[in-house]
All heavy atoms as atom14 arrays in JSON, in Angstrom:
{
  "sequence": "MEYPPAAAWFAEAAGAAPHEGSGYLLRVILIVMLVGCVLTAWFLLRGYSRKDD",
  "atom14_mask": [
    [1, 1, 1, 1, 1, 1, 1, 1, 0, 0, 0, 0, 0, 0],
    [1, 1, 1, 1, 1, 1, 1, 1, 1, 0, 0, 0, 0, 0],
    [1, 1, 1, 1, 1, 1, 1, 1, 1, 1, 1, 1, 0, 0],
    [1, 1, 1, 1, 1, 1, 1, 0, 0, 0, 0, 0, 0, 0],
    [1, 1, 1, 1, 1, 1, 1, 0, 0, 0, 0, 0, 0, 0],
    [1, 1, 1, 1, 1, 0, 0, 0, 0, 0, 0, 0, 0, 0],
    [1, 1, 1, 1, 1, 0, 0, 0, 0, 0, 0, 0, 0, 0],
    [1, 1, 1, 1, 1, 0, 0, 0, 0, 0, 0, 0, 0, 0],
    [1, 1, 1, 1, 1, 1, 1, 1, 1, 1, 1, 1, 1, 1],
    [1, 1, 1, 1, 1, 1, 1, 1, 1, 1, 1, 0, 0, 0],
    [1, 1, 1, 1, 1, 0, 0, 0, 0, 0, 0, 0, 0, 0],
    [1, 1, 1, 1, 1, 1, 1, 1, 1, 0, 0, 0, 0, 0],
    [1, 1, 1, 1, 1, 0, 0, 0, 0, 0, 0, 0, 0, 0],
    [1, 1, 1, 1, 1, 0, 0, 0, 0, 0, 0, 0, 0, 0],
    [1, 1, 1, 1, 0, 0, 0, 0, 0, 0, 0, 0, 0, 0],
    [1, 1, 1, 1, 1, 0, 0, 0, 0, 0, 0, 0, 0, 0],
    [1, 1, 1, 1, 1, 0, 0, 0, 0, 0, 0, 0, 0, 0],
    [1, 1, 1, 1, 1, 1, 1, 0, 0, 0, 0, 0, 0, 0],
    [1, 1, 1, 1, 1, 1, 1, 1, 1, 1, 0, 0, 0, 0],
    [1, 1, 1, 1, 1, 1, 1, 1, 1, 0, 0, 0, 0, 0],
    [1, 1, 1, 1, 0, 0, 0, 0, 0, 0, 0, 0, 0, 0],
    [1, 1, 1, 1, 1, 1, 0, 0, 0, 0, 0, 0, 0, 0],
    [1, 1, 1, 1, 0, 0, 0, 0, 0, 0, 0, 0, 0, 0],
    [1, 1, 1, 1, 1, 1, 1, 1, 1, 1, 1, 1, 0, 0],
    [1, 1, 1, 1, 1, 1, 1, 1, 0, 0, 0, 0, 0, 0],
    [1, 1, 1, 1, 1, 1, 1, 1, 0, 0, 0, 0, 0, 0],
    [1, 1, 1, 1, 1, 1, 1, 1, 1, 1, 1, 0, 0, 0],
    [1, 1, 1, 1, 1, 1, 1, 0, 0, 0, 0, 0, 0, 0],
    [1, 1, 1, 1, 1, 1, 1, 1, 0, 0, 0, 0, 0, 0],
    [1, 1, 1, 1, 1, 1, 1, 1, 0, 0, 0, 0, 0, 0],
    [1, 1, 1, 1, 1, 1, 1, 1, 0, 0, 0, 0, 0, 0],
    [1, 1, 1, 1, 1, 1, 1, 0, 0, 0, 0, 0, 0, 0],
    [1, 1, 1, 1, 1, 1, 1, 1, 0, 0, 0, 0, 0, 0],
    [1, 1, 1, 1, 1, 1, 1, 1, 0, 0, 0, 0, 0, 0],
    [1, 1, 1, 1, 1, 1, 1, 0, 0, 0, 0, 0, 0, 0],
    [1, 1, 1, 1, 0, 0, 0, 0, 0, 0, 0, 0, 0, 0],
    [1, 1, 1, 1, 1, 1, 0, 0, 0, 0, 0, 0, 0, 0],
    [1, 1, 1, 1, 1, 1, 1, 0, 0, 0, 0, 0, 0, 0],
    [1, 1, 1, 1, 1, 1, 1, 1, 0, 0, 0, 0, 0, 0],
    [1, 1, 1, 1, 1, 1, 1, 0, 0, 0, 0, 0, 0, 0],
    [1, 1, 1, 1, 1, 0, 0, 0, 0, 0, 0, 0, 0, 0],
    [1, 1, 1, 1, 1, 1, 1, 1, 1, 1, 1, 1, 1, 1],
    [1, 1, 1, 1, 1, 1, 1, 1, 1, 1, 1, 0, 0, 0],
    [1, 1, 1, 1, 1, 1, 1, 1, 0, 0, 0, 0, 0, 0],
    [1, 1, 1, 1, 1, 1, 1, 1, 0, 0, 0, 0, 0, 0],
    [1, 1, 1, 1, 1, 1, 1, 1, 1, 1, 1, 0, 0, 0],
    [1, 1, 1, 1, 0, 0, 0, 0, 0, 0, 0, 0, 0, 0],
    [1, 1, 1, 1, 1, 1, 1, 1, 1, 1, 1, 1, 0, 0],
    [1, 1, 1, 1, 1, 1, 0, 0, 0, 0, 0, 0, 0, 0],
    [1, 1, 1, 1, 1, 1, 1, 1, 1, 1, 1, 0, 0, 0],
    [1, 1, 1, 1, 1, 1, 1, 1, 1, 0, 0, 0, 0, 0],
    [1, 1, 1, 1, 1, 1, 1, 1, 0, 0, 0, 0, 0, 0],
    [1, 1, 1, 1, 1, 1, 1, 1, 0, 0, 0, 0, 0, 0]
  ],
  "atom14_positions": [
    [[-42.3, 11.67, 21.61], [-41.48, 12.78, 22.04], [-42.31, 14.04, 22.06], [-42.99, 14.35, 21.11], [-40.3, 12.93, 21.09], [-39.42, 14.11, 21.4], [-38.03, 14.16, 20.25], [-37.08, 15.41, 21.03], [0.0, 0.0, 0.0], [0.0, 0.0, 0.0], [0.0, 0.0, 0.0], [0.0, 0.0, 0.0], [0.0, 0.0, 0.0], [0.0, 0.0, 0.0]],
    [[-42.27, 14.73, 23.17], [-43.01, 15.98, 23.3], [-42.18, 17.13, 22.75], [-41.0, 17.27, 23.06], [-43.32, 16.24, 24.78], [-44.4, 15.35, 25.34], [-45.76, 15.7, 24.77], [-46.04, 16.89, 24.57], [-46.52, 14.77, 24.51], [0.0, 0.0, 0.0], [0.0, 0.0, 0.0], [0.0, 0.0, 0.0], [0.0, 0.0, 0.0], [0.0, 0.0, 0.0]],
    [[-42.8, 17.94, 21.93], [-42.15, 19.12, 21.4], [-42.54, 20.33, 22.23], [-43.68, 20.44, 22.67], [-42.55, 19.37, 19.95], [-42.03, 18.32, 19.0], [-42.87, 17.38, 18.44], [-40.69, 18.29, 18.67], [-42.4, 16.43, 17.58], [-40.2, 17.34, 17.79], [-41.06, 16.42, 17.25], [-40.58, 15.48, 16.39], [0.0, 0.0, 0.0], [0.0, 0.0, 0.0]],
    [[-41.61, 21.27, 22.43], [-42.0, 22.53, 23.09], [-43.02, 23.26, 22.21], [-43.04, 23.06, 21.0], [-40.69, 23.33, 23.16], [-39.6, 22.35, 22.9], [-40.21, 21.2, 22.15], [0.0, 0.0, 0.0], [0.0, 0.0, 0.0], [0.0, 0.0, 0.0], [0.0, 0.0, 0.0], [0.0, 0.0, 0.0], [0.0, 0.0, 0.0], [0.0, 0.0, 0.0]],
    [[-43.86, 24.08, 22.8], [-44.9, 24.75, 22.01], [-44.36, 25.54, 20.82], [-44.97, 25.57, 19.76], [-45.57, 25.67, 23.02], [-45.29, 25.07, 24.34], [-43.96, 24.39, 24.21], [0.0, 0.0, 0.0], [0.0, 0.0, 0.0], [0.0, 0.0, 0.0], [0.0, 0.0, 0.0], [0.0, 0.0, 0.0], [0.0, 0.0, 0.0], [0.0, 0.0, 0.0]],
    [[-43.19, 26.15, 20.99], [-42.65, 26.96, 19.9], [-42.2, 26.09, 18.73], [-42.23, 26.51, 17.58], [-41.49, 27.8, 20.39], [0.0, 0.0, 0.0], [0.0, 0.0, 0.0], [0.0, 0.0, 0.0], [0.0, 0.0, 0.0], [0.0, 0.0, 0.0], [0.0, 0.0, 0.0], [0.0, 0.0, 0.0], [0.0, 0.0, 0.0], [0.0, 0.0, 0.0]],
    [[-41.76, 24.87, 18.98], [-41.26, 24.0, 17.93], [-42.32, 23.03, 17.42], [-42.08, 22.31, 16.46], [-40.06, 23.22, 18.44], [0.0, 0.0, 0.0], [0.0, 0.0, 0.0], [0.0, 0.0, 0.0], [0.0, 0.0, 0.0], [0.0, 0.0, 0.0], [0.0, 0.0, 0.0], [0.0, 0.0, 0.0], [0.0, 0.0, 0.0], [0.0, 0.0, 0.0]],
    [[-43.49, 23.02, 18.02], [-44.52, 22.06, 17.62], [-44.99, 22.32, 16.19], [-45.17, 21.39, 15.41], [-45.69, 22.13, 18.59], [0.0, 0.0, 0.0], [0.0, 0.0, 0.0], [0.0, 0.0, 0.0], [0.0, 0.0, 0.0], [0.0, 0.0, 0.0], [0.0, 0.0, 0.0], [0.0, 0.0, 0.0], [0.0, 0.0, 0.0], [0.0, 0.0, 0.0]],
    [[-45.17, 23.58, 15.84], [-45.63, 23.89, 14.48], [-44.57, 23.52, 13.45], [-44.89, 23.08, 12.36], [-46.0, 25.36, 14.35], [-44.81, 26.28, 14.48], [-44.33, 26.83, 15.61], [-43.96, 26.72, 13.42], [-43.22, 27.59, 15.33], [-42.97, 27.54, 13.99], [-43.93, 26.5, 12.04], [-41.97, 28.14, 13.24], [-42.93, 27.09, 11.3], [-41.97, 27.92, 11.9]],
    [[-43.29, 23.68, 13.8], [-42.22, 23.35, 12.87], [-42.14, 21.84, 12.66], [-41.98, 21.36, 11.54], [-40.88, 23.88, 13.38], [-39.75, 23.69, 12.41], [-39.68, 24.45, 11.26], [-38.78, 22.75, 12.65], [-38.66, 24.27, 10.35], [-37.75, 22.56, 11.75], [-37.69, 23.33, 10.6], [0.0, 0.0, 0.0], [0.0, 0.0, 0.0], [0.0, 0.0, 0.0]],
    [[-42.27, 21.09, 13.73], [-42.24, 19.63, 13.63], [-43.43, 19.12, 12.83], [-43.3, 18.19, 12.02], [-42.22, 19.01, 15.02], [0.0, 0.0, 0.0], [0.0, 0.0, 0.0], [0.0, 0.0, 0.0], [0.0, 0.0, 0.0], [0.0, 0.0, 0.0], [0.0, 0.0, 0.0], [0.0, 0.0, 0.0], [0.0, 0.0, 0.0], [0.0, 0.0, 0.0]],
    [[-44.57, 19.75, 13.01], [-45.75, 19.34, 12.27], [-45.62, 19.72, 10.8], [-45.98, 18.94, 9.92], [-46.99, 20.01, 12.87], [-48.29, 19.55, 12.24], [-49.48, 20.16, 12.93], [-49.4, 20.44, 14.13], [-50.5, 20.34, 12.24], [0.0, 0.0, 0.0], [0.0, 0.0, 0.0], [0.0, 0.0, 0.0], [0.0, 0.0, 0.0], [0.0, 0.0, 0.0]],
    [[-45.06, 20.9, 10.52], [-44.89, 21.34, 9.13], [-43.86, 20.47, 8.41], [-43.98, 20.22, 7.22], [-44.45, 22.8, 9.1], [0.0, 0.0, 0.0], [0.0, 0.0, 0.0], [0.0, 0.0, 0.0], [0.0, 0.0, 0.0], [0.0, 0.0, 0.0], [0.0, 0.0, 0.0], [0.0, 0.0, 0.0], [0.0, 0.0, 0.0], [0.0, 0.0, 0.0]],
    [[-42.85, 20.02, 9.11], [-41.83, 19.17, 8.51], [-42.32, 17.74, 8.34], [-41.66, 16.93, 7.69], [-40.56, 19.19, 9.35], [0.0, 0.0, 0.0], [0.0, 0.0, 0.0], [0.0, 0.0, 0.0], [0.0, 0.0, 0.0], [0.0, 0.0, 0.0], [0.0, 0.0, 0.0], [0.0, 0.0, 0.0], [0.0, 0.0, 0.0], [0.0, 0.0, 0.0]],
    [[-43.44, 17.41, 8.93], [-43.99, 16.06, 8.81], [-43.24, 15.05, 9.65], [-43.27, 13.87, 9.35], [0.0, 0.0, 0.0], [0.0, 0.0, 0.0], [0.0, 0.0, 0.0], [0.0, 0.0, 0.0], [0.0, 0.0, 0.0], [0.0, 0.0, 0.0], [0.0, 0.0, 0.0], [0.0, 0.0, 0.0], [0.0, 0.0, 0.0], [0.0, 0.0, 0.0]],
    [[-42.56, 15.5, 10.67], [-41.77, 14.59, 11.51], [-42.69, 13.84, 12.45], [-43.42, 14.44, 13.22], [-40.73, 15.37, 12.3], [0.0, 0.0, 0.0], [0.0, 0.0, 0.0], [0.0, 0.0, 0.0], [0.0, 0.0, 0.0], [0.0, 0.0, 0.0], [0.0, 0.0, 0.0], [0.0, 0.0, 0.0], [0.0, 0.0, 0.0], [0.0, 0.0, 0.0]],
    [[-42.66, 12.54, 12.36], [-43.42, 11.73, 13.3], [-42.65, 11.68, 14.62], [-41.42, 11.77, 14.63], [-43.6, 10.33, 12.74], [0.0, 0.0, 0.0], [0.0, 0.0, 0.0], [0.0, 0.0, 0.0], [0.0, 0.0, 0.0], [0.0, 0.0, 0.0], [0.0, 0.0, 0.0], [0.0, 0.0, 0.0], [0.0, 0.0, 0.0], [0.0, 0.0, 0.0]],
    [[-43.33, 11.53, 15.73], [-42.64, 11.52, 17.03], [-41.59, 10.43, 17.16], [-40.58, 10.63, 17.81], [-43.77, 11.3, 18.02], [-45.0, 11.71, 17.33], [-44.77, 11.47, 15.87], [0.0, 0.0, 0.0], [0.0, 0.0, 0.0], [0.0, 0.0, 0.0], [0.0, 0.0, 0.0], [0.0, 0.0, 0.0], [0.0, 0.0, 0.0], [0.0, 0.0, 0.0]],
    [[-41.76, 9.29, 16.53], [-40.8, 8.21, 16.68], [-39.63, 8.3, 15.71], [-38.68, 7.57, 15.83], [-41.49, 6.85, 16.51], [-42.2, 6.71, 15.21], [-41.55, 6.54, 14.01], [-43.51, 6.72, 14.91], [-42.42, 6.45, 13.04], [-43.64, 6.56, 13.57], [0.0, 0.0, 0.0], [0.0, 0.0, 0.0], [0.0, 0.0, 0.0], [0.0, 0.0, 0.0]],
    [[-39.7, 9.19, 14.72], [-38.64, 9.28, 13.73], [-37.46, 10.13, 14.2], [-36.37, 9.96, 13.71], [-39.18, 9.86, 12.43], [-40.04, 8.9, 11.66], [-40.44, 9.47, 10.33], [-39.78, 10.41, 9.86], [-41.41, 8.98, 9.76], [0.0, 0.0, 0.0], [0.0, 0.0, 0.0], [0.0, 0.0, 0.0], [0.0, 0.0, 0.0], [0.0, 0.0, 0.0]],
    [[-37.7, 11.05, 15.09], [-36.62, 11.94, 15.51], [-36.32, 12.96, 14.44], [-37.19, 13.39, 13.7], [0.0, 0.0, 0.0], [0.0, 0.0, 0.0], [0.0, 0.0, 0.0], [0.0, 0.0, 0.0], [0.0, 0.0, 0.0], [0.0, 0.0, 0.0], [0.0, 0.0, 0.0], [0.0, 0.0, 0.0], [0.0, 0.0, 0.0], [0.0, 0.0, 0.0]],
    [[-35.05, 13.34, 14.34], [-34.68, 14.39, 13.39], [-34.11, 13.83, 12.1], [-33.6, 14.59, 11.28], [-33.67, 15.32, 14.04], [-32.5, 14.59, 14.38], [0.0, 0.0, 0.0], [0.0, 0.0, 0.0], [0.0, 0.0, 0.0], [0.0, 0.0, 0.0], [0.0, 0.0, 0.0], [0.0, 0.0, 0.0], [0.0, 0.0, 0.0], [0.0, 0.0, 0.0]],
    [[-34.16, 12.54, 11.87], [-33.59, 11.95, 10.66], [-34.23, 12.47, 9.39], [-33.54, 12.81, 8.43], [0.0, 0.0, 0.0], [0.0, 0.0, 0.0], [0.0, 0.0, 0.0], [0.0, 0.0, 0.0], [0.0, 0.0, 0.0], [0.0, 0.0, 0.0], [0.0, 0.0, 0.0], [0.0, 0.0, 0.0], [0.0, 0.0, 0.0], [0.0, 0.0, 0.0]],
    [[-35.54, 12.55, 9.36], [-36.24, 13.04, 8.17], [-35.92, 14.5, 7.91], [-35.66, 14.89, 6.78], [-37.74, 12.83, 8.35], [-38.56, 13.32, 7.18], [-38.59, 12.59, 5.99], [-39.29, 14.5, 7.26], [-39.33, 13.04, 4.92], [-40.02, 14.95, 6.19], [-40.04, 14.22, 5.02], [-40.76, 14.67, 3.95], [0.0, 0.0, 0.0], [0.0, 0.0, 0.0]],
    [[-35.93, 15.28, 8.96], [-35.65, 16.71, 8.82], [-34.23, 16.94, 8.34], [-33.98, 17.78, 7.47], [-35.89, 17.43, 10.15], [-35.67, 18.94, 10.17], [-36.64, 19.61, 9.2], [-35.87, 19.47, 11.56], [0.0, 0.0, 0.0], [0.0, 0.0, 0.0], [0.0, 0.0, 0.0], [0.0, 0.0, 0.0], [0.0, 0.0, 0.0], [0.0, 0.0, 0.0]],
    [[-33.28, 16.19, 8.84], [-31.89, 16.33, 8.4], [-31.73, 15.93, 6.94], [-30.96, 16.55, 6.2], [-30.97, 15.5, 9.29], [-30.78, 16.03, 10.71], [-29.92, 15.07, 11.5], [-30.17, 17.41, 10.7], [0.0, 0.0, 0.0], [0.0, 0.0, 0.0], [0.0, 0.0, 0.0], [0.0, 0.0, 0.0], [0.0, 0.0, 0.0], [0.0, 0.0, 0.0]],
    [[-32.45, 14.91, 6.5], [-32.4, 14.52, 5.1], [-32.93, 15.63, 4.21], [-32.34, 15.93, 3.16], [-33.22, 13.25, 4.87], [-32.4, 12.0, 5.05], [-33.21, 10.78, 4.7], [-33.38, 10.04, 5.94], [-34.49, 9.49, 6.35], [-35.56, 9.55, 5.63], [-34.53, 8.86, 7.51], [0.0, 0.0, 0.0], [0.0, 0.0, 0.0], [0.0, 0.0, 0.0]],
    [[-34.02, 16.25, 4.62], [-34.59, 17.35, 3.84], [-33.61, 18.51, 3.78], [-33.39, 19.1, 2.71], [-35.95, 17.79, 4.44], [-36.43, 19.08, 3.8], [-36.97, 16.69, 4.28], [0.0, 0.0, 0.0], [0.0, 0.0, 0.0], [0.0, 0.0, 0.0], [0.0, 0.0, 0.0], [0.0, 0.0, 0.0], [0.0, 0.0, 0.0], [0.0, 0.0, 0.0]],
    [[-32.99, 18.86, 4.9], [-32.04, 19.96, 4.93], [-30.84, 19.66, 4.03], [-30.39, 20.53, 3.27], [-31.59, 20.24, 6.38], [-32.76, 20.85, 7.17], [-30.39, 21.17, 6.42], [-32.49, 20.99, 8.64], [0.0, 0.0, 0.0], [0.0, 0.0, 0.0], [0.0, 0.0, 0.0], [0.0, 0.0, 0.0], [0.0, 0.0, 0.0], [0.0, 0.0, 0.0]],
    [[-30.33, 18.43, 4.06], [-29.19, 18.08, 3.21], [-29.54, 18.13, 1.73], [-28.74, 18.6, 0.92], [-28.68, 16.69, 3.58], [-27.92, 16.6, 4.9], [-27.59, 15.15, 5.22], [-26.65, 17.43, 4.84], [0.0, 0.0, 0.0], [0.0, 0.0, 0.0], [0.0, 0.0, 0.0], [0.0, 0.0, 0.0], [0.0, 0.0, 0.0], [0.0, 0.0, 0.0]],
    [[-30.72, 17.68, 1.37], [-31.14, 17.73, -0.03], [-31.29, 19.17, -0.49], [-30.84, 19.54, -1.59], [-32.45, 16.94, -0.23], [-32.16, 15.44, -0.05], [-33.06, 17.2, -1.59], [-33.4, 14.58, 0.01], [0.0, 0.0, 0.0], [0.0, 0.0, 0.0], [0.0, 0.0, 0.0], [0.0, 0.0, 0.0], [0.0, 0.0, 0.0], [0.0, 0.0, 0.0]],
    [[-31.89, 20.02, 0.34], [-32.06, 21.43, -0.02], [-30.7, 22.11, -0.15], [-30.48, 22.9, -1.08], [-32.95, 22.15, 1.02], [-32.92, 23.65, 0.82], [-34.37, 21.63, 0.92], [0.0, 0.0, 0.0], [0.0, 0.0, 0.0], [0.0, 0.0, 0.0], [0.0, 0.0, 0.0], [0.0, 0.0, 0.0], [0.0, 0.0, 0.0], [0.0, 0.0, 0.0]],
    [[-29.77, 21.79, 0.74], [-28.42, 22.37, 0.65], [-27.72, 21.92, -0.63], [-27.06, 22.72, -1.29], [-27.6, 21.97, 1.87], [-27.96, 22.73, 3.12], [-27.07, 22.18, 4.6], [-25.41, 22.14, 4.05], [0.0, 0.0, 0.0], [0.0, 0.0, 0.0], [0.0, 0.0, 0.0], [0.0, 0.0, 0.0], [0.0, 0.0, 0.0], [0.0, 0.0, 0.0]],
    [[-27.85, 20.65, -0.98], [-27.21, 20.14, -2.19], [-27.78, 20.81, -3.44], [-27.03, 21.24, -4.32], [-27.39, 18.62, -2.27], [-26.73, 17.94, -3.46], [-25.22, 18.07, -3.37], [-27.14, 16.49, -3.51], [0.0, 0.0, 0.0], [0.0, 0.0, 0.0], [0.0, 0.0, 0.0], [0.0, 0.0, 0.0], [0.0, 0.0, 0.0], [0.0, 0.0, 0.0]],
    [[-29.08, 20.91, -3.52], [-29.71, 21.57, -4.66], [-29.31, 23.04, -4.71], [-29.03, 23.59, -5.79], [-31.25, 21.4, -4.6], [-31.94, 22.27, -5.64], [-31.62, 19.95, -4.79], [0.0, 0.0, 0.0], [0.0, 0.0, 0.0], [0.0, 0.0, 0.0], [0.0, 0.0, 0.0], [0.0, 0.0, 0.0], [0.0, 0.0, 0.0], [0.0, 0.0, 0.0]],
    [[-29.25, 23.69, -3.56], [-28.82, 25.09, -3.52], [-27.39, 25.27, -3.98], [-27.08, 26.22, -4.71], [0.0, 0.0, 0.0], [0.0, 0.0, 0.0], [0.0, 0.0, 0.0], [0.0, 0.0, 0.0], [0.0, 0.0, 0.0], [0.0, 0.0, 0.0], [0.0, 0.0, 0.0], [0.0, 0.0, 0.0], [0.0, 0.0, 0.0], [0.0, 0.0, 0.0]],
    [[-26.5, 24.37, -3.6], [-25.1, 24.45, -4.04], [-24.99, 24.25, -5.54], [-24.22, 24.96, -6.2], [-24.25, 23.42, -3.3], [-23.97, 23.81, -1.58], [0.0, 0.0, 0.0], [0.0, 0.0, 0.0], [0.0, 0.0, 0.0], [0.0, 0.0, 0.0], [0.0, 0.0, 0.0], [0.0, 0.0, 0.0], [0.0, 0.0, 0.0], [0.0, 0.0, 0.0]],
    [[-25.74, 23.3, -6.08], [-25.71, 23.07, -7.52], [-26.23, 24.29, -8.28], [-25.63, 24.73, -9.26], [-26.51, 21.8, -7.88], [-26.73, 21.68, -9.38], [-25.81, 20.57, -7.35], [0.0, 0.0, 0.0], [0.0, 0.0, 0.0], [0.0, 0.0, 0.0], [0.0, 0.0, 0.0], [0.0, 0.0, 0.0], [0.0, 0.0, 0.0], [0.0, 0.0, 0.0]],
    [[-27.32, 24.85, -7.83], [-27.87, 26.03, -8.5], [-26.95, 27.24, -8.38], [-26.79, 28.01, -9.33], [-29.26, 26.37, -7.93], [-30.37, 25.42, -8.32], [-31.67, 25.79, -7.61], [-30.57, 25.39, -9.82], [0.0, 0.0, 0.0], [0.0, 0.0, 0.0], [0.0, 0.0, 0.0], [0.0, 0.0, 0.0], [0.0, 0.0, 0.0], [0.0, 0.0, 0.0]],
    [[-26.31, 27.41, -7.23], [-25.37, 28.51, -7.05], [-24.16, 28.33, -7.96], [-23.71, 29.29, -8.59], [-24.92, 28.6, -5.58], [-26.08, 28.79, -4.76], [-23.96, 29.74, -5.37], [0.0, 0.0, 0.0], [0.0, 0.0, 0.0], [0.0, 0.0, 0.0], [0.0, 0.0, 0.0], [0.0, 0.0, 0.0], [0.0, 0.0, 0.0], [0.0, 0.0, 0.0]],
    [[-23.62, 27.12, -8.04], [-22.48, 26.85, -8.92], [-22.86, 27.1, -10.38], [-22.1, 27.7, -11.14], [-21.99, 25.43, -8.72], [0.0, 0.0, 0.0], [0.0, 0.0, 0.0], [0.0, 0.0, 0.0], [0.0, 0.0, 0.0], [0.0, 0.0, 0.0], [0.0, 0.0, 0.0], [0.0, 0.0, 0.0], [0.0, 0.0, 0.0], [0.0, 0.0, 0.0]],
    [[-24.04, 26.66, -10.78], [-24.49, 26.89, -12.15], [-24.62, 28.38, -12.43], [-24.17, 28.86, -13.48], [-25.83, 26.2, -12.39], [-26.43, 26.55, -13.71], [-26.07, 26.05, -14.93], [-27.46, 27.52, -13.94], [-26.84, 26.65, -15.89], [-27.7, 27.54, -15.33], [-28.21, 28.34, -13.11], [-28.67, 28.38, -15.89], [-29.17, 29.17, -13.67], [-29.38, 29.18, -15.05]],
    [[-25.18, 29.13, -11.51], [-25.38, 30.56, -11.69], [-24.05, 31.29, -11.79], [-23.87, 32.18, -12.62], [-26.22, 31.13, -10.53], [-26.47, 32.6, -10.65], [-27.38, 33.08, -11.57], [-25.79, 33.51, -9.85], [-27.62, 34.44, -11.68], [-26.01, 34.86, -9.96], [-26.94, 35.33, -10.88], [0.0, 0.0, 0.0], [0.0, 0.0, 0.0], [0.0, 0.0, 0.0]],
    [[-23.08, 30.9, -10.95], [-21.79, 31.58, -10.96], [-20.93, 31.19, -12.15], [-20.18, 32.01, -12.68], [-21.04, 31.29, -9.66], [-21.64, 31.9, -8.4], [-20.87, 31.43, -7.18], [-21.64, 33.42, -8.48], [0.0, 0.0, 0.0], [0.0, 0.0, 0.0], [0.0, 0.0, 0.0], [0.0, 0.0, 0.0], [0.0, 0.0, 0.0], [0.0, 0.0, 0.0]],
    [[-21.01, 29.94, -12.57], [-20.13, 29.45, -13.62], [-20.69, 29.63, -15.03], [-19.95, 29.48, -16.0], [-19.81, 27.97, -13.4], [-19.02, 27.68, -12.12], [-18.89, 26.18, -11.93], [-17.66, 28.34, -12.17], [0.0, 0.0, 0.0], [0.0, 0.0, 0.0], [0.0, 0.0, 0.0], [0.0, 0.0, 0.0], [0.0, 0.0, 0.0], [0.0, 0.0, 0.0]],
    [[-21.96, 29.96, -15.16], [-22.53, 30.07, -16.51], [-21.95, 31.25, -17.27], [-21.91, 31.24, -18.5], [-24.05, 30.18, -16.45], [-24.55, 31.48, -15.88], [-26.04, 31.47, -15.72], [-26.46, 32.71, -15.1], [-27.33, 33.54, -15.62], [-27.9, 33.25, -16.78], [-27.65, 34.64, -14.99], [0.0, 0.0, 0.0], [0.0, 0.0, 0.0], [0.0, 0.0, 0.0]],
    [[-21.48, 32.27, -16.58], [-20.9, 33.42, -17.25], [-19.55, 33.14, -17.87], [-19.13, 33.79, -18.82], [0.0, 0.0, 0.0], [0.0, 0.0, 0.0], [0.0, 0.0, 0.0], [0.0, 0.0, 0.0], [0.0, 0.0, 0.0], [0.0, 0.0, 0.0], [0.0, 0.0, 0.0], [0.0, 0.0, 0.0], [0.0, 0.0, 0.0], [0.0, 0.0, 0.0]],
    [[-18.84, 32.13, -17.37], [-17.53, 31.82, -17.9], [-17.59, 31.12, -19.25], [-16.63, 31.12, -20.0], [-16.74, 30.94, -16.92], [-16.37, 31.68, -15.66], [-16.9, 31.31, -14.43], [-15.48, 32.75, -15.69], [-16.56, 31.99, -13.27], [-15.13, 33.44, -14.54], [-15.68, 33.04, -13.35], [-15.35, 33.72, -12.21], [0.0, 0.0, 0.0], [0.0, 0.0, 0.0]],
    [[-18.72, 30.51, -19.57], [-18.81, 29.77, -20.82], [-19.24, 30.66, -21.98], [-19.2, 30.23, -23.12], [-19.79, 28.61, -20.67], [-21.09, 29.1, -20.43], [0.0, 0.0, 0.0], [0.0, 0.0, 0.0], [0.0, 0.0, 0.0], [0.0, 0.0, 0.0], [0.0, 0.0, 0.0], [0.0, 0.0, 0.0], [0.0, 0.0, 0.0], [0.0, 0.0, 0.0]],
    [[-19.63, 31.89, -21.73], [-20.06, 32.78, -22.8], [-18.85, 33.33, -23.54], [-17.86, 33.72, -22.94], [-20.89, 33.93, -22.24], [-22.19, 33.45, -21.64], [-23.03, 34.6, -21.21], [-24.24, 34.1, -20.57], [-25.15, 34.88, -20.04], [-24.99, 36.18, -20.04], [-26.22, 34.36, -19.5], [0.0, 0.0, 0.0], [0.0, 0.0, 0.0], [0.0, 0.0, 0.0]],
    [[-18.99, 33.39, -24.85], [-17.91, 33.91, -25.67], [-18.24, 35.36, -26.05], [-19.31, 35.63, -26.6], [-17.74, 33.07, -26.93], [-17.29, 31.67, -26.64], [-17.14, 30.87, -27.9], [-16.72, 29.47, -27.57], [-16.61, 28.64, -28.77], [0.0, 0.0, 0.0], [0.0, 0.0, 0.0], [0.0, 0.0, 0.0], [0.0, 0.0, 0.0], [0.0, 0.0, 0.0]],
    [[-17.34, 36.25, -25.77], [-17.51, 37.64, -26.14], [-16.8, 37.86, -27.48], [-15.59, 37.85, -27.55], [-16.94, 38.58, -25.07], [-17.71, 38.48, -23.78], [-18.91, 38.17, -23.84], [-17.12, 38.72, -22.71], [0.0, 0.0, 0.0], [0.0, 0.0, 0.0], [0.0, 0.0, 0.0], [0.0, 0.0, 0.0], [0.0, 0.0, 0.0], [0.0, 0.0, 0.0]],
    [[-17.58, 38.06, -28.53], [-16.98, 38.25, -29.86], [-16.73, 39.72, -30.12], [-17.42, 40.59, -29.83], [-17.89, 37.69, -30.95], [-17.89, 36.16, -30.86], [-16.93, 35.6, -30.35], [-18.9, 35.57, -31.3], [0.0, 0.0, 0.0], [0.0, 0.0, 0.0], [0.0, 0.0, 0.0], [0.0, 0.0, 0.0], [0.0, 0.0, 0.0], [0.0, 0.0, 0.0]]
  ]
}
């Protein structure tokens, strides 16, 4: 699969092989989103567990 010149560097940086398509890139995006959601939930909810004496 030929990439347009503007997207060639992104495909190369993502390590996408021409025969793989966007499956690898979508997996990486989903994992990053999941980790980001977990970290955001932890950051927002950690204040509720503190006890103010």
